[in-house]
LOVOFI-458056 format. One record per residue: x, y, z of N, C-alpha, C, O in turn. Coordinates in steps of 0.02 Angstrom, whole numbers, plus 50000, padded with zeros to 5 digits. Layout:
BEGIN
XYZXYZXYZXYZ;...
END
This chain:
BEGIN
506655000450000506324993949998505824994049940505514999149926;505744988349909505254987649855504544988449883504404986449940;504114991249843503414992349864503074985849883502744985549935;503134980649841502774974449856503014971349922502614968549959;503654971849936503914969049999503674973150058503484970350110;503654979850052503404984050107502684982350122502504981750181;502264981550071501564980050082501474973450119501024972850161;501894968550104501854962050138502114962550210501774960250256;502714965550219503004965950287502564970050333502484968350392;502264975450308501834979750349501134976750358500734979150398;500994971350320500354967850322499764972150297499194970950316;499924977250256499384980750222499054976150171498444976450161;499464971750140499224966450097499554960050121500154959950134;499174954750127499414948650160499984944950124500434942350156;499944944650057500444940750020500804945149970500514949749941;501444943749960501844947749914501604947049842501624951849803;501384941049823501144940149754500514944249742500434947049688;500084944749792499484948949786499684956249782499384960049744;500164958349823500404965249821500684966949752500574972449727;501034962249721501314963349654500754964049603500774968449561;500244959749607499684960149561499314966849567499164970049516;499164968949628498804975149639499224981049613498954985649581;499874981049626500314986349602500314986549526500254991949496;500384980849494500434980649421499774982449387499774984049328;499224982349424498574984449397498494992049402497984994749380;498984995549431498945002849437498505005249493498245010849490;498395001149543497945002849598498305005649659497995006749711;498955006849653499345009649708499735015649682500045015449629;499735021049721500115027049704500595028649760500445027649819;501185031049741501675033549790501735041049778501925043149723;501575045049827501605052349823501245054949760501485059549728;500675051949743500275054249688500435051349620500085052749571;500955047249614501145044149551500995036749553501135033349603;500725034049498500585026849494501235023049503501745024749472;501215017849544501825014149562501795006949537501255003949533;502365004249522502424997149505502684993549567502914996649615;502654986849565502874982749622503604983949638503814983449696;504004985549587504724986449598504904993549620505494994949632;504414998049626504555004849648504855004849718504685000649759;505305009649730505625010149795505215014749840505005020149820;505115012549903504775016749952505255018350009505725014550023;505125023950042505545025950098505105029350150504525031150136;505365030250210504995033550263504795040550240505195044150210;504175042450254503915048950234503485048650171503105053350158;503535043350131503135042750071502395041650090502245038650141;501955044150047501235042850055501015037850002501135038849943;500675032650025500405027549979499655028249978499335029150030;499365027649918498635027349911498485020649879498715019249824;498085016649913497915009949890497165009549876496765011649918;496985006949818496285005449803496194997949809496434994149767;495844995949861495744988849875494994987649881494674989749929;494714984149832493994982949833493614989449830493744993549785;493164990549876492764996649878493055001849926492705006349948;493695001049943494025005649989494615009149956494945006349913;494725015249978495325018949958495665021150022495375024850062;496275018850033496635020150095497275024050079497655022150034;497385029450116498005033350109498395032650174498135033950228;499025030550168499455029550226500115033150215500335034150159;500435035150271501105037950269501585032750299501455030050353;502125031350264502615026550289503015029850344503325035150334;503025026750403503385029450460504095026650464504565030250482;504165020250449504825017150451504845010950406504325007950391;505445009150387505565003450344505924998150386506434999650418;505674992050385506004986450420505984980450373505494979450337;506504976450373506534970550331506044965150355505724961750315;505984964550420505504959750449505184963050510505464967750539;504604960650528504264963350587503784958150614503554953650578;503634958750678503144954350708502444957050694502354963050682;501964952750695501274954550680501034960450722500694964950697;501214960350786500984965550832501294972350816501004977550832;501874972350784502234978650771502134981150700502354986650684;501814977250657501754979050586501384985750577501584989650534;500874987050615500474993150607500874999450626500675004950607;501434998650661501845004350679502275006750620502585012150624;502285003050566502685004850507502335010350466502655013350423;501695011550478501325016550439500795019850482500605017250535;500545025650458499995029150490499455029950438499585032350383;498845028150455498285029050409498085036450410497905039050463;498115039650353497935046750347497205047650328496865052150353;496965043250284496275043850260496035037050237496415033150207;495405035550250495105029350227494395030950205494005033850243;494225029150143493565030650117493285024950076493655020750050;492625024750073492285019650032492165022649964492015028549957;492245018549913492135020649844491485017749818491295012149834;491145021649777490565018849743490825014849684491375016049660;490445009949659490675005849603490875009949542491315007849505;490565015749530490735019949473491425023049480491755024249429;491655024249542492315027249553492875022249548493455024249542;492725015849549493235010749551493155005849492492925000249502;493345008049433493235003849373493654997549371493504993149330;494164996849414494584990949413494234984749440494424979149422;493734985649481493394979849511492814977549470492474972749489;
END
């Protein structure tokens, strides 16, 4: 599945266009490598997202084309979540 679609379906990012923008800015990594919106993700991959003053690392548990709001969080497991100082996050 494409990265931008996974982010939207899993509700890590609310809109696919926003997921594409964040990806294209180099703020998302898959298994340690900078990812584009068109990158393919699969179960077991680790994503690191820099969103605002937060850095979130998640492991993809499963891929689904569609999901209900209540089940979206089951698609991933949060491994680490940290706050960034403004100096660490030059993109913002």
